[in-house]
mmCIF file of the N, C-alpha and C atoms, coordinates in Angstrom:
data_MODEL
# 
_entry.id   MODEL 
# 
loop_
_atom_site.group_PDB 
_atom_site.id 
_atom_site.type_symbol 
_atom_site.label_atom_id 
_atom_site.label_alt_id 
_atom_site.label_comp_id 
_atom_site.label_asym_id 
_atom_site.label_entity_id 
_atom_site.label_seq_id 
_atom_site.pdbx_PDB_ins_code 
_atom_site.Cartn_x 
_atom_site.Cartn_y 
_atom_site.Cartn_z 
_atom_site.occupancy 
_atom_site.B_iso_or_equiv 
_atom_site.pdbx_formal_charge 
_atom_site.auth_seq_id 
_atom_site.auth_comp_id 
_atom_site.auth_asym_id 
_atom_site.auth_atom_id 
_atom_site.pdbx_PDB_model_num 
ATOM 1   N N  . LEU A 1 1  ? -7.544  -2.382 28.940  1.00 0.00 ? 1  LEU A N  1 
ATOM 2   C CA . LEU A 1 1  ? -7.649  -0.993 29.453  1.00 0.00 ? 1  LEU A CA 1 
ATOM 3   C C  . LEU A 1 1  ? -6.009  -0.614 29.464  1.00 0.00 ? 1  LEU A C  1 
ATOM 4   N N  . LYS A 1 2  ? -5.151  -1.530 29.774  1.00 0.00 ? 2  LYS A N  1 
ATOM 5   C CA . LYS A 1 2  ? -3.507  -1.304 29.974  1.00 0.00 ? 2  LYS A CA 1 
ATOM 6   C C  . LYS A 1 2  ? -3.165  -1.052 28.581  1.00 0.00 ? 2  LYS A C  1 
ATOM 7   N N  . MET A 1 3  ? -3.783  -1.665 27.724  1.00 0.00 ? 3  MET A N  1 
ATOM 8   C CA . MET A 1 3  ? -3.022  -1.526 26.248  1.00 0.00 ? 3  MET A CA 1 
ATOM 9   C C  . MET A 1 3  ? -3.357  0.154  25.735  1.00 0.00 ? 3  MET A C  1 
ATOM 10  N N  . ALA A 1 4  ? -4.692  0.176  25.933  1.00 0.00 ? 4  ALA A N  1 
ATOM 11  C CA . ALA A 1 4  ? -5.319  1.624  25.470  1.00 0.00 ? 4  ALA A CA 1 
ATOM 12  C C  . ALA A 1 4  ? -4.411  2.903  26.156  1.00 0.00 ? 4  ALA A C  1 
ATOM 13  N N  . ASP A 1 5  ? -3.797  2.598  27.460  1.00 0.00 ? 5  ASP A N  1 
ATOM 14  C CA . ASP A 1 5  ? -3.161  3.514  28.416  1.00 0.00 ? 5  ASP A CA 1 
ATOM 15  C C  . ASP A 1 5  ? -1.896  3.356  27.892  1.00 0.00 ? 5  ASP A C  1 
ATOM 16  N N  . GLU A 1 6  ? -1.184  2.687  27.503  1.00 0.00 ? 6  GLU A N  1 
ATOM 17  C CA . GLU A 1 6  ? 0.235   2.382  26.533  1.00 0.00 ? 6  GLU A CA 1 
ATOM 18  C C  . GLU A 1 6  ? 0.034   3.112  25.498  1.00 0.00 ? 6  GLU A C  1 
ATOM 19  N N  . LEU A 1 7  ? -0.951  2.865  24.750  1.00 0.00 ? 7  LEU A N  1 
ATOM 20  C CA . LEU A 1 7  ? -0.992  3.708  23.332  1.00 0.00 ? 7  LEU A CA 1 
ATOM 21  C C  . LEU A 1 7  ? -1.180  5.141  23.528  1.00 0.00 ? 7  LEU A C  1 
ATOM 22  N N  . PRO A 1 8  ? 0.293   5.908  22.467  1.00 0.00 ? 8  PRO A N  1 
ATOM 23  C CA . PRO A 1 8  ? -0.108  7.234  22.712  1.00 0.00 ? 8  PRO A CA 1 
ATOM 24  C C  . PRO A 1 8  ? -1.452  7.766  22.203  1.00 0.00 ? 8  PRO A C  1 
ATOM 25  N N  . GLN A 1 9  ? -1.992  8.535  22.696  1.00 0.00 ? 9  GLN A N  1 
ATOM 26  C CA . GLN A 1 9  ? -3.057  9.281  22.467  1.00 0.00 ? 9  GLN A CA 1 
ATOM 27  C C  . GLN A 1 9  ? -3.156  10.148 21.077  1.00 0.00 ? 9  GLN A C  1 
ATOM 28  N N  . PRO A 1 10 ? -3.593  9.970  19.871  1.00 0.00 ? 10 PRO A N  1 
ATOM 29  C CA . PRO A 1 10 ? -3.669  10.616 18.718  1.00 0.00 ? 10 PRO A CA 1 
ATOM 30  C C  . PRO A 1 10 ? -4.132  12.329 18.984  1.00 0.00 ? 10 PRO A C  1 
ATOM 31  N N  . SER A 1 11 ? -5.171  12.676 19.866  1.00 0.00 ? 11 SER A N  1 
ATOM 32  C CA . SER A 1 11 ? -5.475  13.940 19.955  1.00 0.00 ? 11 SER A CA 1 
ATOM 33  C C  . SER A 1 11 ? -4.470  14.769 20.722  1.00 0.00 ? 11 SER A C  1 
ATOM 34  N N  . THR A 1 12 ? -3.162  13.725 21.332  1.00 0.00 ? 12 THR A N  1 
ATOM 35  C CA . THR A 1 12 ? -2.367  14.884 22.193  1.00 0.00 ? 12 THR A CA 1 
ATOM 36  C C  . THR A 1 12 ? -0.870  14.706 21.348  1.00 0.00 ? 12 THR A C  1 
ATOM 37  N N  . SER A 1 13 ? -0.468  13.411 20.951  1.00 0.00 ? 13 SER A N  1 
ATOM 38  C CA . SER A 1 13 ? 0.761   13.187 20.351  1.00 0.00 ? 13 SER A CA 1 
ATOM 39  C C  . SER A 1 13 ? 0.669   13.619 19.025  1.00 0.00 ? 13 SER A C  1 
ATOM 40  N N  . ASN A 1 14 ? -0.198  13.435 17.999  1.00 0.00 ? 14 ASN A N  1 
ATOM 41  C CA . ASN A 1 14 ? -0.170  13.782 16.715  1.00 0.00 ? 14 ASN A CA 1 
ATOM 42  C C  . ASN A 1 14 ? -0.756  15.020 16.279  1.00 0.00 ? 14 ASN A C  1 
ATOM 43  N N  . PRO A 1 15 ? -1.267  15.891 16.939  1.00 0.00 ? 15 PRO A N  1 
ATOM 44  C CA . PRO A 1 15 ? -2.193  17.089 16.313  1.00 0.00 ? 15 PRO A CA 1 
ATOM 45  C C  . PRO A 1 15 ? -1.095  17.964 15.754  1.00 0.00 ? 15 PRO A C  1 
ATOM 46  N N  . ARG A 1 16 ? 0.165   18.142 16.084  1.00 0.00 ? 16 ARG A N  1 
ATOM 47  C CA . ARG A 1 16 ? 1.340   18.968 15.348  1.00 0.00 ? 16 ARG A CA 1 
ATOM 48  C C  . ARG A 1 16 ? 1.626   18.580 13.950  1.00 0.00 ? 16 ARG A C  1 
ATOM 49  N N  . PRO A 1 17 ? 2.331   17.252 14.288  1.00 0.00 ? 17 PRO A N  1 
ATOM 50  C CA . PRO A 1 17 ? 3.004   16.377 13.127  1.00 0.00 ? 17 PRO A CA 1 
ATOM 51  C C  . PRO A 1 17 ? 1.803   16.185 12.049  1.00 0.00 ? 17 PRO A C  1 
ATOM 52  N N  . ASP A 1 18 ? 0.491   16.103 12.344  1.00 0.00 ? 18 ASP A N  1 
ATOM 53  C CA . ASP A 1 18 ? -0.384  15.906 11.073  1.00 0.00 ? 18 ASP A CA 1 
ATOM 54  C C  . ASP A 1 18 ? -0.718  17.175 10.693  1.00 0.00 ? 18 ASP A C  1 
ATOM 55  N N  . CYS A 1 19 ? -0.774  18.207 11.210  1.00 0.00 ? 19 CYS A N  1 
ATOM 56  C CA . CYS A 1 19 ? -1.009  19.704 11.116  1.00 0.00 ? 19 CYS A CA 1 
ATOM 57  C C  . CYS A 1 19 ? -0.238  20.163 9.946   1.00 0.00 ? 19 CYS A C  1 
ATOM 58  N N  . SER A 1 20 ? 0.940   19.919 10.204  1.00 0.00 ? 20 SER A N  1 
ATOM 59  C CA . SER A 1 20 ? 2.052   20.231 9.316   1.00 0.00 ? 20 SER A CA 1 
ATOM 60  C C  . SER A 1 20 ? 2.394   19.858 8.395   1.00 0.00 ? 20 SER A C  1 
ATOM 61  N N  . TRP A 1 21 ? 2.235   18.034 8.467   1.00 0.00 ? 21 TRP A N  1 
ATOM 62  C CA . TRP A 1 21 ? 2.168   17.537 6.871   1.00 0.00 ? 21 TRP A CA 1 
ATOM 63  C C  . TRP A 1 21 ? 0.647   17.646 6.166   1.00 0.00 ? 21 TRP A C  1 
ATOM 64  N N  . VAL A 1 22 ? -0.343  17.953 6.887   1.00 0.00 ? 22 VAL A N  1 
ATOM 65  C CA . VAL A 1 22 ? -1.170  18.457 5.937   1.00 0.00 ? 22 VAL A CA 1 
ATOM 66  C C  . VAL A 1 22 ? -0.893  20.022 5.085   1.00 0.00 ? 22 VAL A C  1 
ATOM 67  N N  . ALA A 1 23 ? -0.625  20.616 6.117   1.00 0.00 ? 23 ALA A N  1 
ATOM 68  C CA . ALA A 1 23 ? 0.084   22.257 5.672   1.00 0.00 ? 23 ALA A CA 1 
ATOM 69  C C  . ALA A 1 23 ? 0.945   21.802 4.478   1.00 0.00 ? 23 ALA A C  1 
ATOM 70  N N  . ASP A 1 24 ? 2.065   20.994 4.631   1.00 0.00 ? 24 ASP A N  1 
ATOM 71  C CA . ASP A 1 24 ? 3.234   20.875 3.635   1.00 0.00 ? 24 ASP A CA 1 
ATOM 72  C C  . ASP A 1 24 ? 2.219   20.221 2.506   1.00 0.00 ? 24 ASP A C  1 
ATOM 73  N N  . GLU A 1 25 ? 1.591   18.914 2.463   1.00 0.00 ? 25 GLU A N  1 
ATOM 74  C CA . GLU A 1 25 ? 0.766   18.714 1.272   1.00 0.00 ? 25 GLU A CA 1 
ATOM 75  C C  . GLU A 1 25 ? -0.036  19.804 0.699   1.00 0.00 ? 25 GLU A C  1 
ATOM 76  N N  . ALA A 1 26 ? -0.667  20.288 1.428   1.00 0.00 ? 26 ALA A N  1 
ATOM 77  C CA . ALA A 1 26 ? -1.513  21.640 0.535   1.00 0.00 ? 26 ALA A CA 1 
ATOM 78  C C  . ALA A 1 26 ? -0.675  22.453 -0.459  1.00 0.00 ? 26 ALA A C  1 
ATOM 79  N N  . ARG A 1 27 ? 0.627   22.916 0.383   1.00 0.00 ? 27 ARG A N  1 
ATOM 80  C CA . ARG A 1 27 ? 1.371   23.612 -0.408  1.00 0.00 ? 27 ARG A CA 1 
ATOM 81  C C  . ARG A 1 27 ? 1.819   22.972 -1.504  1.00 0.00 ? 27 ARG A C  1 
ATOM 82  N N  . ASN A 1 28 ? 2.343   22.281 -1.709  1.00 0.00 ? 28 ASN A N  1 
ATOM 83  C CA . ASN A 1 28 ? 3.017   20.904 -2.798  1.00 0.00 ? 28 ASN A CA 1 
ATOM 84  C C  . ASN A 1 28 ? 2.044   21.043 -3.777  1.00 0.00 ? 28 ASN A C  1 
ATOM 85  N N  . THR A 1 29 ? 0.447   20.645 -3.265  1.00 0.00 ? 29 THR A N  1 
ATOM 86  C CA . THR A 1 29 ? -0.572  20.672 -4.303  1.00 0.00 ? 29 THR A CA 1 
ATOM 87  C C  . THR A 1 29 ? -0.450  21.573 -5.017  1.00 0.00 ? 29 THR A C  1 
ATOM 88  N N  . VAL A 1 30 ? -0.923  22.742 -4.224  1.00 0.00 ? 30 VAL A N  1 
ATOM 89  C CA . VAL A 1 30 ? -0.977  24.054 -4.815  1.00 0.00 ? 30 VAL A CA 1 
ATOM 90  C C  . VAL A 1 30 ? -0.019  24.572 -5.692  1.00 0.00 ? 30 VAL A C  1 
ATOM 91  N N  . SER A 1 31 ? 1.212   24.254 -5.457  1.00 0.00 ? 31 SER A N  1 
ATOM 92  C CA . SER A 1 31 ? 2.223   24.748 -6.322  1.00 0.00 ? 31 SER A CA 1 
ATOM 93  C C  . SER A 1 31 ? 2.616   24.126 -7.661  1.00 0.00 ? 31 SER A C  1 
ATOM 94  N N  . VAL A 1 32 ? 1.930   22.463 -7.579  1.00 0.00 ? 32 VAL A N  1 
ATOM 95  C CA . VAL A 1 32 ? 1.934   21.591 -8.798  1.00 0.00 ? 32 VAL A CA 1 
ATOM 96  C C  . VAL A 1 32 ? 1.003   22.058 -9.578  1.00 0.00 ? 32 VAL A C  1 
ATOM 97  N N  . TYR A 1 33 ? -0.325  22.280 -9.023  1.00 0.00 ? 33 TYR A N  1 
ATOM 98  C CA . TYR A 1 33 ? -1.415  22.831 -9.874  1.00 0.00 ? 33 TYR A CA 1 
ATOM 99  C C  . TYR A 1 33 ? -1.084  24.484 -10.578 1.00 0.00 ? 33 TYR A C  1 
ATOM 100 N N  . ALA A 1 34 ? -0.240  25.054 -9.923  1.00 0.00 ? 34 ALA A N  1 
ATOM 101 C CA . ALA A 1 34 ? -0.378  26.333 -10.161 1.00 0.00 ? 34 ALA A CA 1 
ATOM 102 C C  . ALA A 1 34 ? 1.038   26.131 -11.374 1.00 0.00 ? 34 ALA A C  1 
ATOM 103 N N  . GLU A 1 35 ? 2.010   25.155 -11.346 1.00 0.00 ? 35 GLU A N  1 
ATOM 104 C CA . GLU A 1 35 ? 2.859   24.854 -11.943 1.00 0.00 ? 35 GLU A CA 1 
ATOM 105 C C  . GLU A 1 35 ? 2.003   24.509 -13.386 1.00 0.00 ? 35 GLU A C  1 
ATOM 106 N N  . ARG A 1 36 ? 1.143   23.507 -13.210 1.00 0.00 ? 36 ARG A N  1 
ATOM 107 C CA . ARG A 1 36 ? 0.566   23.095 -14.367 1.00 0.00 ? 36 ARG A CA 1 
ATOM 108 C C  . ARG A 1 36 ? -0.541  24.089 -15.290 1.00 0.00 ? 36 ARG A C  1 
ATOM 109 N N  . TRP A 1 37 ? -1.009  24.640 -14.335 1.00 0.00 ? 37 TRP A N  1 
ATOM 110 C CA . TRP A 1 37 ? -2.478  25.794 -14.499 1.00 0.00 ? 37 TRP A CA 1 
ATOM 111 C C  . TRP A 1 37 ? -1.582  26.936 -15.820 1.00 0.00 ? 37 TRP A C  1 
ATOM 112 N N  . ASP A 1 38 ? -0.317  27.146 -15.638 1.00 0.00 ? 38 ASP A N  1 
ATOM 113 C CA . ASP A 1 38 ? 0.304   28.046 -16.501 1.00 0.00 ? 38 ASP A CA 1 
ATOM 114 C C  . ASP A 1 38 ? 0.540   27.460 -17.814 1.00 0.00 ? 38 ASP A C  1 
ATOM 115 N N  . ASP A 1 39 ? 0.760   26.039 -17.894 1.00 0.00 ? 39 ASP A N  1 
ATOM 116 C CA . ASP A 1 39 ? 1.135   25.055 -18.824 1.00 0.00 ? 39 ASP A CA 1 
ATOM 117 C C  . ASP A 1 39 ? -0.130  24.681 -19.949 1.00 0.00 ? 39 ASP A C  1 
ATOM 118 N N  . ILE A 1 40 ? -1.227  24.351 -19.416 1.00 0.00 ? 40 ILE A N  1 
ATOM 119 C CA . ILE A 1 40 ? -2.141  24.150 -19.839 1.00 0.00 ? 40 ILE A CA 1 
ATOM 120 C C  . ILE A 1 40 ? -3.546  24.974 -19.412 1.00 0.00 ? 40 ILE A C  1 
ATOM 121 N N  . PRO A 1 41 ? -3.543  26.265 -19.326 1.00 0.00 ? 41 PRO A N  1 
ATOM 122 C CA . PRO A 1 41 ? -4.968  26.786 -18.981 1.00 0.00 ? 41 PRO A CA 1 
ATOM 123 C C  . PRO A 1 41 ? -6.082  26.881 -20.167 1.00 0.00 ? 41 PRO A C  1 
ATOM 124 N N  . GLU A 1 42 ? -5.513  27.607 -21.224 1.00 0.00 ? 42 GLU A N  1 
ATOM 125 C CA . GLU A 1 42 ? -6.361  27.872 -22.622 1.00 0.00 ? 42 GLU A CA 1 
ATOM 126 C C  . GLU A 1 42 ? -6.774  26.469 -23.058 1.00 0.00 ? 42 GLU A C  1 
ATOM 127 N N  . GLU A 1 43 ? -6.035  25.716 -23.353 1.00 0.00 ? 43 GLU A N  1 
ATOM 128 C CA . GLU A 1 43 ? -6.458  24.415 -23.967 1.00 0.00 ? 43 GLU A CA 1 
ATOM 129 C C  . GLU A 1 43 ? -7.506  23.591 -23.179 1.00 0.00 ? 43 GLU A C  1 
ATOM 130 N N  . MET A 1 44 ? -7.280  23.794 -22.079 1.00 0.00 ? 44 MET A N  1 
ATOM 131 C CA . MET A 1 44 ? -8.215  23.098 -21.040 1.00 0.00 ? 44 MET A CA 1 
ATOM 132 C C  . MET A 1 44 ? -9.615  23.759 -21.175 1.00 0.00 ? 44 MET A C  1 
ATOM 133 N N  . PHE A 1 45 ? -9.632  25.149 -20.939 1.00 0.00 ? 45 PHE A N  1 
ATOM 134 C CA . PHE A 1 45 ? -10.747 26.146 -20.855 1.00 0.00 ? 45 PHE A CA 1 
ATOM 135 C C  . PHE A 1 45 ? -11.577 25.788 -22.594 1.00 0.00 ? 45 PHE A C  1 
ATOM 136 N N  . THR A 1 46 ? -10.644 25.770 -23.390 1.00 0.00 ? 46 THR A N  1 
ATOM 137 C CA . THR A 1 46 ? -11.217 25.975 -24.796 1.00 0.00 ? 46 THR A CA 1 
ATOM 138 C C  . THR A 1 46 ? -11.910 24.450 -25.094 1.00 0.00 ? 46 THR A C  1 
ATOM 139 N N  . ASP A 1 47 ? -11.316 23.374 -24.554 1.00 0.00 ? 47 ASP A N  1 
ATOM 140 C CA . ASP A 1 47 ? -11.865 22.205 -24.767 1.00 0.00 ? 47 ASP A CA 1 
ATOM 141 C C  . ASP A 1 47 ? -13.572 22.201 -23.598 1.00 0.00 ? 47 ASP A C  1 
ATOM 142 N N  . ILE A 1 48 ? -13.257 22.633 -22.551 1.00 0.00 ? 48 ILE A N  1 
ATOM 143 C CA . ILE A 1 48 ? -14.321 22.408 -21.665 1.00 0.00 ? 48 ILE A CA 1 
ATOM 144 C C  . ILE A 1 48 ? -15.597 23.533 -22.363 1.00 0.00 ? 48 ILE A C  1 
ATOM 145 N N  . SER A 1 49 ? -15.040 24.779 -23.093 1.00 0.00 ? 49 SER A N  1 
ATOM 146 C CA . SER A 1 49 ? -16.034 25.605 -23.793 1.00 0.00 ? 49 SER A CA 1 
ATOM 147 C C  . SER A 1 49 ? -16.861 24.700 -24.993 1.00 0.00 ? 49 SER A C  1 
ATOM 148 N N  . SER A 1 50 ? -15.757 23.864 -25.752 1.00 0.00 ? 50 SER A N  1 
ATOM 149 C CA . SER A 1 50 ? -16.391 23.160 -26.899 1.00 0.00 ? 50 SER A CA 1 
ATOM 150 C C  . SER A 1 50 ? -17.238 22.107 -26.575 1.00 0.00 ? 50 SER A C  1 
# 
């Protein structure tokens, strides 16, 4: 019980850092896909259509 009390509660200590990290990750992923999307959109669709 003492160890559990000593450990920081993730529900209260890590909500903001996790949310910010997830938000940054999502933005980075979207930006990467957006850049690649312009590089190979037609070719990809053409291959899938074929």
